[in-house]
MIGU-36175 format. One record per residue: residue in one letter; x, y negated, z of N, C-alpha, C, O in turn. Coordinates in steps of 0.2 Angstrom, whole numbers, padded with zeros to 4 digits, always signed. Layout:
AXYZXYZXYZXYZ...
//
This chain:
M+0541-0569+0606+0538-0563+0609+0530-0563+0608+0527-0568+0610S+0527-0558+0606+0520-0558+0605+0516-0557+0612+0519-0555+0616A+0510-0560+0612+0506-0559+0618+0505-0552+0620+0505-0550+0626E+0505-0547+0615+0504-0540+0616+0510-0537+0620+0509-0533+0624L+0516-0539+0617+0522-0537+0621+0522-0540+0628+0524-0536+0632A+0521-0546+0628+0522-0549+0635+0517-0546+0640+0519-0546+0646Q+0511-0544+0638+0506-0541+0643+0507-0534+0644+0503-0530+0647E+0512-0531+0641+0513-0523+0641+0515-0521+0648+0519-0524+0651P+0511-0516+0651+0513-0514+0658+0520-0511+0658+0522-0508+0654A+0523-0513+0664+0530-0511+0665+0531-0503+0665+0536-0500+0663A+0525-0500+0667+0526-0492+0668+0524-0488+0662+0524-0482+0662L+0523-0492+0656+0521-0488+0650+0527-0484+0648+0533-0486+0648P+0525-0477+0646+0531-0473+0644+0534-0476+0637+0531-0480+0634P+0540-0474+0636+0544-0476+0630+0541-0474+0624+0538-0468+0623V+0541-0477+0618+0540-0475+0612+0547-0472+0609+0552-0476+0609V+0546-0466+0607+0552-0463+0604+0552-0462+0597+0546-0461+0594A+0557-0463+0593+0557-0462+0586+0563-0458+0584+0569-0459+0586I+0562-0453+0579+0567-0449+0577+0567-0450+0569+0562-0448+0566V+0572-0453+0567+0572-0455+0560+0579-0452+0556+0583-0449+0559G+0579-0454+0550+0585-0452+0546+0583-0450+0539+0577-0450+0537A+0587-0448+0535+0586-0446+0528+0582-0439+0528+0582-0435+0532T+0579-0438+0522+0575-0432+0521+0580-0426+0521+0586-0427+0519G+0578-0421+0524+0582-0415+0524+0587-0414+0530+0591-0410+0530T+0586-0419+0535+0590-0418+0540+0587-0415+0546+0590-0414+0552G+0581-0412+0546+0578-0408+0551+0574-0412+0556+0574-0410+0562K+0572-0418+0555+0568-0422+0559+0562-0419+0562+0561-0419+0568S+0558-0416+0558+0551-0413+0560+0553-0407+0565+0549-0407+0571D+0557-0403+0564+0558-0397+0568+0561-0400+0575+0560-0397+0580L+0566-0405+0575+0569-0407+0581+0564-0411+0585+0564-0410+0591A+0559-0414+0582+0554-0418+0586+0549-0413+0590+0548-0414+0595I+0548-0407+0586+0544-0402+0589+0548-0399+0595+0545-0398+0601D+0554-0397+0594+0558-0395+0599+0559-0399+0605+0558-0397+0611V+0559-0406+0604+0559-0411+0610+0553-0411+0613+0553-0411+0619A+0547-0411+0610+0541-0411+0613+0540-0404+0617+0537-0405+0623L+0542-0399+0615+0542-0393+0619+0546-0393+0625+0545-0390+0630S+0552-0396+0624+0557-0397+0630+0554-0401+0635+0555-0400+0641L+0551-0407+0633+0547-0411+0638+0542-0407+0641+0541-0408+0647A+0538-0403+0638+0533-0399+0641+0536-0395+0647+0533-0394+0652D+0542-0392+0646+0545-0388+0651+0546-0392+0657+0547-0389+0662S+0547-0399+0656+0548-0403+0662+0542-0406+0665+0542-0411+0669G+0536-0404+0662+0530-0407+0665+0528-0413+0661+0523-0416+0664V+0531-0415+0656+0529-0421+0652+0526-0419+0645+0529-0415+0642S+0521-0422+0643+0518-0421+0636+0521-0425+0631+0522-0431+0632G+0523-0422+0625+0525-0426+0620+0521-0425+0614+0519-0419+0612E+0519-0430+0610+0515-0429+0604+0518-0433+0598+0521-0438+0599I+0517-0430+0593+0521-0433+0587+0516-0437+0582+0510-0436+0581I+0519-0443+0581+0516-0448+0576+0519-0448+0569+0525-0449+0569N+0516-0446+0564+0519-0446+0558+0521-0452+0555+0517-0457+0555A+0527-0453+0552+0529-0459+0549+0532-0458+0542+0537-0461+0540D+0529-0452+0539+0531-0451+0532+0525-0453+0527+0520-0451+0528A+0527-0458+0523+0521-0461+0519+0517-0456+0515+0511-0457+0515M+0521-0451+0512+0517-0446+0508+0513-0441+0512+0509-0438+0509Q+0515-0440+0518+0512-0435+0522+0505-0438+0524+0501-0434+0528L+0504-0444+0523+0497-0447+0525+0492-0444+0520+0486-0445+0521Y+0494-0441+0514+0489-0439+0509+0487-0432+0510+0491-0427+0511R+0480-0431+0510+0477-0424+0511+0479-0420+0504+0478-0422+0499G+0482-0414+0505+0483-0410+0500+0490-0410+0497+0492-0406+0493M+0494-0415+0499+0501-0416+0497+0505-0413+0503+0508-0416+0507D+0506-0406+0502+0509-0402+0508+0516-0400+0506+0521-0401+0509I+0517-0396+0500+0523-0393+0498+0528-0398+0497+0534-0398+0499G+0527-0403+0493+0531-0408+0490+0533-0413+0495+0538-0417+0494T+0530-0413+0501+0532-0418+0506+0535-0414+0512+0537-0417+0517A+0535-0408+0512+0538-0404+0517+0534-0405+0524+0537-0405+0529K+0527-0405+0523+0523-0406+0529+0523-0400+0533+0522-0394+0530V+0524-0401+0539+0524-0395+0544+0517-0392+0544+0512-0395+0546S+0517-0385+0543+0510-0382+0544+0508-0382+0551+0511-0383+0556L+0501-0380+0551+0498-0380+0558+0501-0375+0562+0503-0376+0568A+0503-0369+0559+0506-0364+0563+0513-0366+0566+0515-0364+0571D+0517-0369+0561+0524-0371+0563+0524-0377+0568+0530-0379+0570R+0518-0380+0569+0518-0386+0574+0519-0383+0581+0520-0387+0586R+0518-0377+0582+0519-0373+0588+0515-0376+0594+0517-0376+0600G+0509-0378+0593+0505-0381+0598+0506-0388+0600+0502-0391+0604V+0511-0391+0597+0512-0398+0598+0507-0403+0594+0506-0402+0588A+0504-0407+0597+0499-0412+0594+0503-0416+0589+0508-0419+0590H+0500-0417+0583+0502-0421+0577+0497-0426+0576+0491-0424+0575H+0499-0432+0574+0494-0437+0573+0496-0441+0566+0502-0441+0564V+0491-0444+0563+0492-0448+0557+0495-0444+0551+0499-0446+0548L+0492-0438+0551+0493-0434+0545+0486-0433+0541+0481-0433+0544D+0487-0433+0534+0481-0431+0530+0475-0436+0532+0469-0434+0533I+0476-0442+0531+0471-0447+0533+0468-0450+0526+0463-0454+0527W+0472-0450+0521+0470-0453+0514+0469-0448+0509+0472-0443+0508D+0464-0450+0504+0463-0446+0498+0469-0448+0494+0472-0453+0494V+0471-0444+0489+0476-0445+0484+0475-0451+0480+0480-0454+0477S+0469-0453+0479+0467-0459+0475+0468-0465+0478+0468-0470+0475V+0469-0465+0485+0470-0471+0489+0477-0474+0488+0482-0471+0488E+0477-0481+0487+0483-0484+0487+0486-0485+0494+0482-0488+0498A+0492-0484+0495+0495-0484+0502+0495-0492+0504+0497-0496+0500S+0494-0493+0510+0495-0500+0513+0499-0499+0519+0497-0496+0524V+0505-0502+0520+0509-0502+0526+0505-0505+0532+0506-0503+0537A+0501-0511+0530+0498-0514+0535+0492-0510+0538+0491-0510+0544D+0489-0506+0534+0484-0501+0537+0487-0496+0541+0485-0494+0546Y+0493-0493+0538+0497-0488+0542+0499-0491+0549+0498-0487+0554Q+0501-0497+0549+0504-0500+0555+0498-0500+0560+0499-0498+0566R+0492-0502+0558+0486-0502+0563+0484-0495+0565+0483-0494+0571I+0484-0490+0561+0482-0483+0563+0487-0480+0567+0486-0477+0572A+0494-0481+0565+0499-0478+0569+0500-0481+0576+0501-0477+0581R+0499-0487+0577+0499-0490+0583+0494-0488+0588+0494-0487+0594A+0488-0488+0585+0482-0485+0589+0483-0478+0591+0481-0477+0597A+0486-0474+0587+0487-0467+0589+0492-0467+0595+0492-0463+0600I+0497-0472+0595+0502-0472+0600+0499-0474+0606+0501-0471+0612L+0495-0479+0606+0491-0481+0612+0487-0476+0615+0486-0476+0621D+0484-0472+0611+0480-0466+0613+0484-0461+0617+0482-0459+0622V+0490-0460+0614+0495-0455+0617+0497-0458+0624+0497-0454+0629H+0499-0464+0624+0501-0468+0630+0495-0467+0636+0496-0466+0641A+0489-0468+0633+0483-0468+0638+0482-0461+0641+0480-0460+0647R+0485-0456+0638+0485-0449+0641+0491-0448+0645+0492-0442+0648G+0495-0453+0646+0501-0452+0650+0507-0448+0646+0511-0446+0649A+0506-0447+0640+0511-0443+0636+0516-0448+0632+0515-0454+0632I+0521-0445+0629+0526-0448+0626+0525-0448+0618+0524-0442+0616P+0524-0453+0615+0523-0453+0608+0530-0453+0604+0535-0456+0606I+0531-0448+0600+0537-0447+0596+0535-0449+0589+0532-0445+0585L+0538-0454+0586+0537-0456+0579+0542-0453+0575+0548-0454+0576V+0540-0449+0570+0545-0445+0566+0544-0447+0559+0538-0446+0556G+0549-0448+0555+0548-0449+0548+0554-0453+0545+0559-0455+0548G+0554-0453+0538+0560-0456+0535+0558-0462+0530+0562-0464+0527S+0551-0464+0531+0549-0470+0527+0551-0476+0531+0547-0478+0536G+0556-0479+0529+0559-0484+0533+0555-0490+0535+0554-0492+0541L+0551-0492+0530+0546-0498+0531+0541-0496+0535+0539-0500+0540Y+0538-0490+0535+0533-0488+0539+0535-0487+0546+0532-0489+0551V+0541-0484+0547+0544-0484+0554+0545-0491+0557+0542-0492+0563S+0548-0495+0554+0549-0502+0556+0543-0506+0557+0542-0510+0562S+0538-0505+0553+0531-0508+0554+0528-0507+0561+0524-0511+0563V+0529-0501+0563+0527-0499+0570+0531-0501+0575+0528-0504+0580L+0537-0501+0575+0542-0502+0580+0543-0510+0581+0544-0512+0587Y+0542-0514+0576+0544-0521+0576+0538-0525+0574+0533-0523+0571E+0538-0531+0576+0533-0536+0574+0533-0538+0567+0535-0544+0565F+0531-0534+0562+0530-0536+0555+0524-0539+0554+0519-0538+0557E+0524-0544+0550+0519-0548+0548+0518-0547+0540+0523-0547+0536F+0512-0546+0538+0510-0544+0531+0506-0550+0528+0500-0550+0529P+0510-0554+0524+0506-0559+0520+0501-0557+0516+0501-0551+0514G+0496-0561+0514+0491-0559+0510+0493-0559+0503+0499-0559+0501T+0488-0558+0498+0490-0557+0491+0486-0562+0487+0482-0566+0490D+0489-0563+0481+0486-0568+0477+0486-0565+0470+0491-0563+0467S+0479-0564+0468+0479-0560+0461+0482-0563+0455+0484-0560+0451H+0482-0570+0455+0484-0574+0450+0492-0573+0449+0495-0572+0444V+0495-0574+0455+0502-0573+0456+0504-0566+0454+0509-0564+0450R+0501-0561+0457+0502-0554+0455+0501-0552+0448+0505-0549+0445E+0496-0555+0445+0495-0553+0438+0500-0557+0433+0503-0554+0428R+0503-0562+0435+0508-0566+0431+0514-0562+0432+0518-0561+0427L+0516-0559+0438+0522-0555+0438+0521-0549+0435+0526-0546+0432E+0516-0546+0435+0514-0539+0431+0515-0540+0424+0518-0536+0420K+0513-0546+0421+0514-0548+0414+0521-0549+0412+0523-0547+0407R+0525-0552+0417+0532-0553+0416+0536-0546+0416+0540-0545+0412A+0534-0542+0420+0537-0535+0420+0536-0531+0413+0540-0528+0411E+0530-0532+0410+0528-0529+0404+0532-0532+0398+0535-0529+0394S+0532-0539+0398+0535-0543+0393+0543-0543+0393+0546-0543+0388E+0545-0544+0399+0553-0545+0400+0556-0539+0402+0562-0539+0402G+0552-0534+0405+0556-0528+0408+0556-0529+0415+0558-0534+0418L+0555-0523+0419+0556-0523+0426+0563-0525+0428+0564-0528+0433D+0568-0523+0424+0575-0525+0426+0576-0532+0427+0580-0534+0432V+0573-0536+0424+0573-0544+0424+0571-0546+0431+0574-0550+0435L+0565-0543+0433+0562-0544+0440+0566-0542+0445+0567-0545+0451V+0569-0536+0444+0574-0533+0449+0580-0537+0451+0582-0539+0456A+0583-0540+0445+0588-0545+0446+0586-0551+0449+0590-0554+0453E+0580-0553+0448+0578-0560+0451+0577-0559+0458+0579-0563+0462L+0574-0553+0460+0573-0551+0467+0580-0551+0471+0581-0553+0476G+0585-0548+0468+0592-0547+0471+0595-0554+0472+0598-0555+0477A+0594-0558+0467+0597-0565+0468+0593-0569+0473+0596-0573+0477R+0586-0569+0473+0582-0573+0478+0582-0570+0485+0581-0573+0490D+0583-0563+0486+0582-0560+0492+0587-0553+0492+0584-0548+0491P+0593-0554+0493+0598-0548+0493+0595-0542+0498+0596-0537+0496L+0593-0544+0504+0591-0538+0508+0585-0534+0505+0585-0528+0505A+0580-0538+0503+0574-0534+0500+0577-0530+0493+0575-0525+0492G+0581-0534+0489+0584-0531+0483+0587-0524+0485+0587-0520+0481A+0591-0524+0490+0595-0518+0492+0590-0512+0495+0591-0506+0494A+0585-0514+0498+0580-0510+0502+0575-0506+0497+0573-0501+0498I+0573-0510+0492+0567-0508+0487+0570-0504+0481+0575-0506+0478D+0567-0498+0480+0569-0494+0474+0568-0499+0468+0562-0501+0466P+0573-0499+0464+0572-0504+0458+0568-0501+0452+0566-0504+0448K+0566-0494+0453+0561-0491+0449+0554-0492+0451+0549-0490+0447N+0553-0495+0457+0546-0495+0460+0543-0502+0458+0544-0507+0462A+0540-0503+0452+0538-0509+0450+0533-0512+0455+0533-0518+0456R+0529-0508+0458+0524-0511+0463+0527-0515+0468+0525-0520+0470R+0532-0512+0471+0535-0515+0477+0540-0521+0475+0540-0526+0479V+0543-0520+0469+0547-0526+0467+0542-0532+0466+0544-0538+0468I+0537-0531+0463+0532-0536+0461+0529-0539+0468+0528-0545+0469R+0528-0535+0473+0525-0537+0479+0530-0541+0483+0528-0546+0486A+0536-0539+0483+0542-0543+0486+0542-0550+0483+0542-0555+0486L+0542-0551+0476+0542-0557+0473+0536-0561+0474+0536-0567+0475E+0530-0558+0475+0524-0561+0476+0524-0564+0483+0522-0570+0484V+0527-0561+0488+0528-0563+0495+0532-0569+0495+0531-0574+0498I+0538-0569+0492+0542-0574+0491+0539-0581+0489+0540-0586+0491E+0535-0580+0483+0532-0586+0480+0526-0588+0485+0525-0594+0485L+0523-0584+0488+0517-0586+0492+0519-0590+0499+0516-0594+0501T+0525-0587+0502+0527-0589+0508+0533-0594+0508+0534-0598+0513G+0537-0594+0503+0543-0598+0502+0548-0595+0507+0553-0598+0507K+0547-0589+0509+0552-0586+0513+0554-0579+0510+0550-0576+0506P+0560-0577+0511+0562-0570+0508+0558-0565+0511+0556-0565+0517F+0556-0560+0506+0552-0554+0509+0556-0550+0514+0554-0547+0518G+0563-0550+0513+0568-0547+0518+0567-0550+0525+0569-0546+0529A+0565-0556+0526+0564-0558+0532+0559-0554+0536+0560-0553+0542G+0554-0551+0533+0550-0546+0536+0553-0539+0538+0551-0536+0542L+0558-0538+0534+0562-0531+0534+0567-0532+0540+0569-0527+0543D+0569-0538+0542+0574-0539+0546+0571-0541+0553+0573-0547+0556A+0567-0537+0556+0563-0539+0562+0565-0536+0568+0562-0535+0573E+0571-0533+0568+0573-0529+0574+0574-0533+0580+0575-0530+0586H+0574-0539+0580+0574-0543+0587+0567-0545+0589+0567-0548+0594R+0562-0542+0586+0555-0543+0588+0552-0536+0589+0548-0534+0586P+0554-0533+0595+0551-0526+0596+0544-0526+0598+0541-0531+0601W+0540-0521+0596+0533-0521+0597+0532-0519+0605+0527-0521+0608R+0536-0515+0607+0536-0512+0614+0543-0513+0617+0548-0513+0614K+0543-0514+0624+0549-0515+0627+0553-0509+0628+0559-0509+0627E+0549-0503+0629+0553-0497+0630+0553-0493+0624+0548-0490+0622M+0559-0493+0620+0559-0489+0614+0566-0485+0614+0571-0487+0617L+0566-0479+0611+0571-0475+0611+0572-0473+0603+0567-0469+0601L+0577-0474+0600+0578-0473+0593+0584-0468+0592+0589-0469+0594F+0582-0462+0589+0587-0457+0587+0587-0456+0580+0582-0455+0576G+0593-0456+0577+0594-0455+0570+0598-0448+0568+0603-0447+0572L+0596-0444+0564+0599-0438+0562+0603-0439+0556+0601-0442+0551Q+0610-0437+0556+0614-0438+0550+0617-0432+0548+0618-0427+0552R+0619-0431+0542+0622-0425+0539+0627-0427+0534+0626-0432+0530E+0632-0423+0534+0638-0425+0529+0635-0425+0522+0631-0421+0520R+0637-0430+0518+0634-0431+0512+0634-0425+0507+0628-0424+0504G+0639-0422+0506+0640-0416+0501+0635-0411+0504+0632-0408+0500E+0635-0410+0510+0631-0404+0513+0623-0406+0512+0619-0402+0510L+0622-0413+0513+0615-0415+0512+0613-0414+0505+0607-0412+0504V+0617-0416+0500+0615-0416+0493+0614-0409+0491+0609-0407+0488S+0618-0404+0493+0617-0397+0491+0610-0394+0494+0606-0391+0491A+0609-0396+0500+0602-0394+0504+0596-0397+0500+0591-0394+0499L+0597-0403+0498+0591-0407+0495+0590-0404+0488+0584-0402+0486D+0595-0402+0484+0594-0399+0478+0591-0392+0479+0586-0391+0475A+0593-0389+0484+0590-0382+0485+0583-0382+0487+0579-0378+0485R+0582-0388+0491+0575-0388+0493+0570-0390+0488+0564-0388+0488V+0572-0394+0483+0568-0395+0477+0566-0389+0474+0560-0388+0472V+0571-0385+0472+0570-0379+0469+0565-0374+0473+0560-0371+0470A+0566-0374+0479+0562-0370+0484+0554-0373+0483+0550-0369+0484M+0554-0379+0483+0547-0382+0483+0543-0380+0476+0537-0378+0476W+0547-0380+0471+0544-0378+0465+0542-0370+0465+0537-0368+0463E+0547-0366+0468+0545-0359+0468+0539-0358+0473+0536-0353+0473A+0538-0362+0478+0533-0362+0483+0526-0364+0480+0521-0363+0483G+0526-0367+0474+0520-0368+0471+0518-0375+0471+0512-0377+0470L+0523-0380+0470+0522-0387+0470+0517-0389+0464+0513-0393+0464V+0519-0386+0458+0515-0387+0452+0508-0385+0453+0503-0389+0451E+0507-0380+0456+0500-0377+0457+0496-0382+0462+0490-0384+0461E+0500-0384+0467+0497-0389+0472+0495-0396+0468+0490-0398+0469V+0499-0398+0464+0498-0404+0460+0492-0403+0455+0487-0407+0454R+0492-0397+0452+0486-0395+0447+0479-0396+0451+0474-0398+0449A+0479-0393+0457+0473-0393+0461+0471-0400+0464+0466-0402+0465L+0476-0405+0464+0475-0412+0466+0473-0416+0460+0470-0422+0461V+0473-0414+0454+0471-0418+0448+0464-0420+0448+0462-0425+0447P+0459-0415+0449+0452-0416+0450+0451-0421+0456+0445-0425+0456R+0455-0422+0460+0454-0426+0466+0457-0433+0465+0456-0438+0469G+0460-0434+0459+0462-0441+0457+0469-0443+0458+0471-0449+0458I+0474-0438+0459+0481-0440+0460+0484-0443+0454+0488-0448+0455A+0482-0442+0448+0485-0445+0442+0483-0452+0442+0487-0456+0439S+0478-0454+0445+0476-0462+0445+0478-0465+0451+0477-0471+0452G+0480-0461+0456+0482-0464+0463+0488-0468+0462+0494-0465+0460V+0488-0474+0463+0494-0479+0462+0500-0476+0466+0506-0477+0463T+0499-0474+0472+0505-0472+0476+0506-0465+0476+0512-0463+0474A+0501-0460+0476+0502-0453+0476+0505-0451+0470+0509-0446+0470S+0503-0453+0464+0505-0451+0458+0513-0453+0457+0516-0450+0452R+0516-0457+0461+0523-0459+0460+0527-0456+0465+0533-0457+0465A+0524-0452+0469+0528-0448+0474+0533-0444+0471+0532-0441+0466I+0539-0444+0474+0545-0440+0471+0543-0432+0471+0540-0430+0476G+0543-0429+0465+0541-0422+0464+0534-0422+0461+0533-0418+0457Y+0530-0426+0464+0523-0426+0461+0522-0429+0455+0519-0427+0450Q+0526-0435+0454+0526-0438+0447+0529-0433+0442+0527-0433+0436Q+0534-0430+0444+0538-0425+0439+0533-0419+0438+0533-0417+0432A+0530-0417+0443+0525-0411+0441+0519-0413+0437+0517-0409+0433L+0517-0419+0438+0512-0422+0433+0514-0422+0426+0511-0421+0421E+0520-0425+0425+0523-0425+0419+0524-0418+0415+0523-0418+0409F+0526-0414+0419+0527-0407+0417+0520-0404+0415+0519-0401+0409L+0515-0405+0419+0508-0403+0417+0505-0406+0411+0502-0403+0407A+0507-0412+0410+0505-0416+0404+0509-0414+0398+0507-0416+0392G+0514-0410+0399+0518-0408+0393+0523-0413+0391+0526-0413+0385D+0525-0418+0395+0530-0424+0394+0537-0422+0395+0541-0425+0393C+0538-0416+0399+0545-0414+0400+0544-0406+0402+0539-0403+0403G+0550-0403+0401+0550-0396+0403+0551-0395+0410+0553-0400+0414E+0551-0389+0413+0551-0387+0420+0558-0389+0423+0559-0392+0428S+0564-0387+0419+0570-0389+0421+0572-0396+0422+0575-0399+0426E+0569-0400+0417+0570-0407+0417+0566-0410+0423+0569-0415+0426A+0560-0408+0424+0556-0410+0430+0560-0409+0436+0560-0413+0441I+0563-0403+0437+0566-0401+0443+0573-0406+0444+0574-0408+0449E+0576-0406+0439+0583-0411+0439+0581-0418+0440+0585-0421+0444S+0576-0420+0437+0574-0427+0439+0572-0428+0446+0573-0433+0449T+0568-0423+0449+0566-0423+0456+0572-0423+0460+0572-0427+0465Q+0577-0419+0459+0583-0419+0463+0587-0425+0463+0589-0428+0468A+0587-0428+0457+0591-0435+0456+0588-0440+0460+0591-0444+0464L+0581-0440+0460+0577-0446+0463+0577-0444+0471+0577-0449+0475T+0577-0438+0473+0578-0436+0480+0584-0438+0483+0585-0441+0488R+0590-0437+0479+0596-0439+0482+0597-0447+0482+0599-0449+0487R+0594-0450+0477+0594-0458+0478+0590-0460+0484+0592-0465+0487Y+0584-0457+0485+0580-0459+0490+0583-0458+0497+0583-0462+0501A+0587-0453+0498+0591-0451+0504+0596-0457+0505+0597-0459+0511R+0599-0459+0500+0604-0464+0501+0601-0471+0503+0604-0474+0508R+0595-0472+0501+0592-0478+0503+0589-0478+0510+0589-0482+0514Q+0587-0472+0512+0585-0470+0519+0591-0472+0524+0590-0475+0529V+0596-0469+0522+0602-0470+0526+0604-0477+0527+0605-0480+0533S+0604-0481+0521+0605-0488+0522+0600-0492+0526+0602-0496+0530W+0594-0490+0525+0589-0493+0529+0590-0492+0537+0590-0497+0541F+0590-0486+0539+0591-0484+0546+0597-0487+0549+0598-0488+0555R+0603-0487+0545+0609-0489+0548+0609-0496+0550+0613-0499+0554R+0604-0500+0548+0604-0507+0550+0602-0508+0557+0604-0514+0560D+0598-0504+0560+0596-0505+0567+0601-0502+0572+0602-0496+0572Q+0604-0507+0575+0609-0506+0580+0607-0502+0586+0611-0500+0590R+0600-0502+0587+0597-0498+0593+0598-0490+0592+0597-0487+0597T+0599-0488+0586+0598-0481+0584+0604-0477+0587+0610-0479+0586V+0603-0472+0590+0608-0467+0593+0609-0461+0587+0604-0458+0586W+0615-0461+0584+0615-0456+0579+0618-0449+0581+0622-0449+0585L+0614-0444+0579+0616-0437+0581+0617-0433+0575+0615-0434+0569E+0621-0428+0575+0623-0424+0570+0617-0419+0569+0615-0415+0573S+0615-0418+0563+0609-0413+0561+0611-0406+0563+0617-0404+0561G+0607-0403+0566+0609-0396+0568+0613-0395+0574+0614-0389+0576D+0615-0400+0578+0619-0399+0584+0614-0396+0589+0609-0399+0591S+0616-0391+0592+0612-0388+0597+0611-0392+0603+0606-0390+0608R+0615-0397+0604+0614-0401+0610+0609-0407+0609+0607-0410+0614N+0606-0408+0603+0602-0413+0602+0595-0413+0606+0593-0419+0609V+0592-0408+0607+0586-0407+0611+0587-0409+0618+0583-0413+0620A+0592-0407+0621+0593-0408+0628+0595-0416+0629+0593-0419+0633S+0599-0418+0624+0601-0425+0624+0595-0430+0624+0595-0435+0628I+0591-0429+0619+0585-0433+0618+0580-0432+0624+0578-0437+0626T+0579-0426+0626+0575-0425+0632+0577-0429+0638+0573-0432+0641D+0584-0428+0639+0586-0432+0645+0586-0439+0645+0584-0442+0650S+0587-0442+0639+0586-0449+0638+0579-0451+0639+0578-0456+0642I+0574-0447+0637+0567-0449+0637+0565-0449+0645+0562-0453+0647L+0567-0443+0648+0565-0442+0655+0568-0448+0660+0565-0450+0665S+0574-0450+0658+0577-0455+0662+0574-0462+0661+0574-0466+0666R+0570-0463+0656+0566-0469+0655+0559-0468+0656+0555-0473+0656H+0557-0462+0658+0549-0461+0659+0548-0462+0666+0551-0458+0671S+0543-0466+0668+0541-0467+0675+0536-0461+0677+0534-0461+0683
//
């Protein structure tokens, strides 16, 4: 147990997390819960845990809740990075935890909301982030170019099945990072992913939203089309002068990469939309697999009218 956890005041309000696959209604539910808490005289504030909502200007393709739709509920850790910045989970962990401590200092309930599994877990559990080695990284990058990424993906799966299952096999940066950590530490990268026995805070409440697979797939496919109709391509076009094309992380975001390819003339609109839909469905499957690992999570059916009262009652019962 960390010294920080051991010194935690017993009266500290719980950290609440609402997680699940994209398209399950996490953001709206979190706002409803915060408003329900307010009706009981307790403040609730939302901490973003969606990796791509950290980027300024990436709104449509990330389903970022607009200021008006936040209904007066405070939101934190949104729009903190330029699209040219490479994402860092370690940096996010530091920023999000600081925001949570600020919310606690006001006597309010922090509600962590998002579907980026590693980002959520980095806040809730004692993740350690090993350093980097440019020589090891360069050697692995050269192997990916000469041997193909599939070879490195297979190697990762053999050396570390947990990380192999959790990491997108198309994400070269994360595959290489996992192999780098294994080489530098002699330990599986997945050991850091399996941290659920080392909570950051004693008082935590985790709620997961689930939706029948066929229903979710239809909703996700429709949402992608709606994002394109809402102006995703124009949003991406406006981000080009701000460096999205060279942004290591932002340029690879689902929907944004396809819009960039469309703008560059590398694919047609229908092809870009279909690719975005397929990648979104695959991402949703990985999200479900990730969050299902945590036995602390209480699973709720998306759209159930009882969810707000259920979560609110659970929070109030643990709130001093």
